[in-house]
C-alpha positions as CSV (number, residue, x, y, z in Angstrom):
1,M,110.2,107.9,196.6
2,D,107.4,108.2,199.1
3,L,104.6,108.4,196.6
4,A,105.5,105.2,194.9
5,E,105.3,103.5,198.3
6,R,101.9,105.0,198.9
7,V,100.2,104.2,195.6
8,S,101.5,100.7,194.9
9,S,98.9,98.1,195.6
10,E,99.4,94.8,197.4
11,A,98.7,93.1,194.1
12,L,101.5,95.0,192.4
13,R,103.9,94.3,195.2
14,A,103.1,90.6,195.1
15,R,103.7,90.4,191.4
16,L,107.0,92.3,191.7
17,A,108.2,90.0,194.5
18,Q,107.4,87.0,192.4
19,L,109.3,88.5,189.5
20,C,112.3,89.0,191.7
21,D,112.1,85.4,192.7
22,D,111.8,84.2,189.1
23,D,114.2,86.6,187.3
24,P,117.8,87.2,188.5
25,G,118.0,90.3,186.4
26,T,115.0,91.9,188.3
27,L,116.5,90.8,191.6
28,V,119.8,92.6,190.8
29,L,117.7,95.6,189.7
30,S,116.0,95.6,193.1
31,W,119.4,95.7,194.8
32,M,120.5,98.6,192.5
33,L,117.3,100.7,192.9
34,G,116.2,99.8,196.4
35,P,112.6,99.0,197.4
36,S,111.1,102.4,196.5
37,G,113.1,102.8,193.3
38,L,111.9,99.3,192.2
39,L,108.3,100.3,192.7
40,V,108.9,103.4,190.5
41,W,110.3,101.1,187.8
42,A,107.3,98.7,188.2
43,Q,104.9,101.7,187.9
44,S,106.5,102.9,184.6
45,A,109.3,101.4,182.7
46,A,108.6,97.8,183.7
47,L,105.2,97.8,181.9
48,A,106.8,97.2,178.5
49,R,108.4,93.9,179.7
50,N,105.7,92.9,182.2
51,P,102.3,93.8,180.9
52,E,100.7,91.8,183.8
53,F,101.5,94.9,185.9
54,R,98.9,96.8,184.0
55,E,96.2,94.9,185.9
56,C,97.5,96.5,189.1
57,I,97.4,100.2,188.1
58,P,94.7,102.5,186.7
59,P,94.1,102.3,182.9
60,I,96.6,104.2,180.7
61,P,95.2,106.8,178.3
62,P,95.6,106.1,174.6
63,P,98.6,107.7,172.8
64,E,96.6,110.3,171.0
65,L,95.5,111.7,174.4
66,R,98.8,111.4,176.1
67,G,100.5,113.3,173.2
68,I,98.3,116.4,173.6
69,T,99.9,117.4,176.9
70,A,102.9,115.2,177.4
71,S,105.2,112.7,175.9
72,P,103.1,109.9,174.3
73,E,105.4,107.1,175.3
74,E,103.8,105.1,178.1
75,E,106.9,104.7,180.2
76,V,107.8,108.4,180.0
77,F,104.2,109.5,180.6
78,L,103.9,107.3,183.7
79,W,107.3,107.9,185.2
80,S,107.2,111.7,184.8
81,G,103.7,111.9,186.3
82,L,104.8,109.9,189.3
83,V,108.1,111.8,190.0
84,D,106.5,115.3,189.3
85,L,103.6,114.6,191.7
86,D,106.0,113.2,194.3
87,Q,108.0,116.4,194.1
88,F,104.9,118.6,194.4
89,L,103.5,116.7,197.4
90,G,107.0,116.8,199.0
91,I,107.1,120.6,198.6
92,Y,103.6,120.9,200.1
93,E,104.5,118.9,203.1
94,R,107.5,121.1,203.7
95,V,105.8,124.5,203.4
96,R,102.1,123.9,204.2
97,A,100.3,125.7,207.0
98,T,98.3,123.8,209.6
99,T,95.0,122.5,208.2
100,T,91.9,121.2,210.0
101,S,90.7,119.3,206.9
102,A,90.3,115.5,207.4
103,K,91.8,115.0,204.0
104,T,94.0,117.3,202.0
105,R,91.9,118.9,199.3
106,V,94.0,118.9,196.1
107,L,93.3,120.7,192.8
108,D,95.1,119.5,189.6
109,F,94.6,122.6,187.5
110,A,94.9,121.7,183.8
111,C,95.0,118.0,184.6
112,G,95.1,116.8,181.0
113,C,94.4,113.0,180.8
114,G,95.6,112.5,184.4
115,R,99.3,112.2,184.1
116,L,99.6,113.3,187.7
117,S,96.1,112.9,189.1
118,R,96.1,109.2,188.2
119,Y,98.3,108.8,191.3
120,L,96.0,111.0,193.4
121,N,93.3,108.5,192.5
122,D,95.1,105.9,194.7
123,L,95.7,108.2,197.7
124,D,93.3,107.8,200.6
125,S,94.7,110.9,202.3
126,V,93.5,113.3,199.6
127,E,90.2,114.6,198.2
128,A,91.2,115.3,194.6
129,V,89.6,117.4,191.8
130,G,91.0,117.9,188.3
131,L,90.1,120.6,185.9
132,D,90.9,120.9,182.2
133,A,89.5,122.9,179.3
134,N,89.7,120.0,176.8
135,P,86.5,117.9,177.0
136,R,88.1,114.8,175.5
137,L,90.7,114.7,178.3
138,V,88.2,115.3,181.0
139,A,85.9,112.6,179.6
140,W,88.7,110.0,179.8
141,C,89.5,110.9,183.4
142,Q,85.9,110.7,184.4
143,D,85.6,107.2,182.9
144,N,88.9,105.9,184.3
145,L,89.9,107.8,187.4
146,K,86.8,107.4,189.5
147,R,88.2,108.8,192.8
148,V,89.2,112.1,191.2
149,R,86.4,114.5,190.5
150,T,87.3,115.8,187.1
151,L,85.4,118.7,185.5
152,V,85.5,120.7,182.3
153,N,87.0,124.1,183.1
154,P,85.8,127.2,181.2
155,L,88.3,129.2,179.1
156,Q,87.8,132.2,181.4
157,P,87.3,132.4,185.1
158,P,85.6,131.4,187.3
159,M,86.5,127.7,187.7
160,P,83.6,125.5,188.8
161,L,84.7,125.3,192.5
162,P,83.4,127.0,195.6
163,D,85.4,129.6,197.5
164,A,88.0,128.4,200.0
165,S,87.6,124.8,199.0
166,I,91.2,123.8,198.2
167,D,94.3,123.3,200.4
168,L,96.8,122.6,197.6
169,A,96.5,123.7,194.0
170,Y,99.2,122.8,191.5
171,S,99.4,123.5,187.8
172,L,102.1,121.9,185.7
173,S,102.8,123.6,182.4
174,L,99.7,125.7,182.2
175,F,101.2,129.1,183.0
176,T,103.9,128.3,180.4
177,H,101.1,128.8,177.8
178,L,99.0,131.8,178.9
179,S,99.3,135.5,178.2
180,E,100.1,137.9,181.0
181,E,96.5,139.2,181.3
182,V,95.0,135.7,181.3
183,T,97.6,134.6,183.9
184,K,96.5,137.4,186.2
185,Q,92.8,136.4,185.8
186,W,93.4,132.8,186.7
187,F,95.7,133.8,189.7
188,A,92.8,135.8,191.0
189,D,90.5,132.8,190.7
190,L,93.0,130.5,192.3
191,A,93.2,132.9,195.2
192,R,89.4,132.6,195.5
193,V,89.3,128.8,195.7
194,L,92.3,128.4,198.0
195,V,91.9,128.5,201.8
196,R,93.9,131.1,203.7
197,G,97.4,129.7,204.1
198,G,96.8,127.3,201.2
199,T,99.6,126.4,198.8
200,L,99.9,127.1,195.1
201,L,102.6,125.4,193.0
202,V,103.0,126.5,189.3
203,T,105.7,125.8,186.7
204,T,107.0,128.5,184.3
205,H,109.5,128.8,181.4
206,G,112.3,130.9,182.7
207,A,115.9,131.7,181.8
208,Q,117.0,128.1,182.1
209,A,114.3,126.9,179.7
210,L,115.3,129.5,177.2
211,S,118.9,128.5,177.5
212,I,118.0,124.9,176.7
213,I,115.8,125.9,173.8
214,R,118.7,128.1,172.4
215,G,121.1,125.1,172.4
216,S,118.7,122.4,171.1
217,S,117.4,122.1,167.6
218,V,114.7,119.7,168.9
219,H,113.4,122.3,171.4
220,R,113.6,125.1,168.9
221,E,111.5,123.2,166.5
222,L,109.0,122.4,169.3
223,F,108.7,126.1,170.1
224,D,108.8,127.2,166.5
225,L,112.0,129.3,167.0
226,D,115.2,129.7,165.2
227,E,118.5,130.6,166.9
228,K,118.1,134.3,166.2
229,A,114.6,134.3,167.7
230,A,115.7,132.4,170.8
231,D,118.6,134.9,171.3
232,D,116.1,137.7,171.0
233,L,113.9,136.2,173.8
234,I,116.9,135.6,176.0
235,Y,118.0,139.3,175.6
236,R,114.5,140.7,176.2
237,L,113.3,138.5,179.1
238,P,115.2,140.4,181.9
239,N,114.0,143.7,180.7
240,E,110.4,142.9,179.8
241,G,109.7,140.3,182.5
242,F,106.9,138.5,180.7
243,L,107.1,137.4,177.0
244,Y,104.3,135.6,175.1
245,R,104.1,134.0,171.7
246,R,100.8,132.5,170.4
247,C,101.0,129.0,169.0
248,N,100.6,128.2,165.4
249,P,97.1,127.0,164.1
250,D,98.1,123.3,164.1
251,V,99.1,123.4,167.8
252,L,96.0,125.3,168.7
253,A,93.8,122.7,167.0
254,M,95.5,119.8,168.8
255,A,95.3,121.5,172.2
256,N,91.6,122.4,171.7
257,V,91.6,125.0,174.6
258,G,90.8,128.1,172.7
259,S,92.8,130.6,170.7
260,D,94.6,132.3,173.5
261,Y,97.2,129.6,173.9
262,G,100.9,130.0,173.3
263,Y,104.3,129.9,175.0
264,S,105.1,132.3,177.8
265,F,108.5,133.0,179.4
266,I,108.6,134.7,182.8
267,D,111.6,136.2,184.5
268,E,112.4,135.5,188.2
269,K,112.4,139.2,189.1
270,Y,109.0,139.7,187.5
271,I,107.6,136.9,189.6
272,A,109.0,138.3,192.8
273,S,107.7,141.8,192.1
274,T,104.3,140.9,190.5
275,W,103.1,137.7,192.1
276,N,103.6,139.1,195.7
277,D,100.4,140.9,195.2
278,G,98.5,140.9,198.5
279,Q,96.7,137.7,197.5
280,F,99.8,135.5,197.4
281,E,103.3,135.5,198.9
282,V,106.1,133.9,196.8
283,I,107.8,131.5,199.2
284,E,110.3,129.9,196.8
285,H,111.4,130.1,193.2
286,L,113.3,127.0,192.0
287,P,115.0,127.6,188.6
288,G,114.9,124.4,186.6
289,G,113.2,122.7,189.5
290,L,111.1,120.5,187.3
291,R,113.5,118.0,186.0
292,G,116.0,120.7,185.1
293,W,113.6,122.2,182.6
294,Q,110.7,124.4,183.9
295,D,111.0,126.6,187.0
296,I,108.8,125.8,190.0
297,V,107.2,128.7,191.9
298,V,105.8,128.1,195.4
299,L,103.2,130.5,196.7
300,R,101.1,130.8,199.8
301,R,97.6,132.2,199.8
302,L,97.5,135.2,202.2
């Protein structure tokens, strides 16, 4: 994993090397995972057994903040943020247009408490900004991720960024929660802040996510659906293209990002026909591309 190599400090590497010398189990793990895989382990799952590694990474948000936007377990929060950002940056390197910027200007749109942008904090090659509508999450990032400029985002456009100021914008699990009209509004504003030829990566709930929800009682409970309701969404999605269900009051209160927040499901054909709109070109659509769950849509600013 390239990102783990890039964000792991010399202090972390030294502690990890010492652990391999002292603990045969860790040495065997290093042989199994390889150098890069072992760094991923050190950045996430190893923290439970080796709390001294915490001194070598940015602070970890408290569980009540982690649970708002992701899994509250430390190991899952850290590992998923690392692998998701690594995938996004890999896609960007593959599809990006030539840029004259000294650093890649990256926007984490709906950054939460920094599950992904915490790793941007350690990259010298980027100039990072994070936006989120929840002031508590933004305040934590401002206090703890000093190299990421994190700002409170309004519930309606425009975002507090100048025109043509971003090379890469990504948004993980935001457009899985917005209505069709609000999605269109934010896409227009993302087109405003991206440079010509810039890249936009977003994740969506598609047919694969619905299939998983249909077969999993845990997911159905999370989405407040029974089997019949899930079947109905699966049937309707290809015909209607965009489906939206507003969250219940308890979820709205926890998210604290306004009342227009729910679960959206977007069909691949809808994306191909609607998001190729003169502002963006859909380059790729990766069903289940995000860890077999959400779809990844790759767009270029025209």
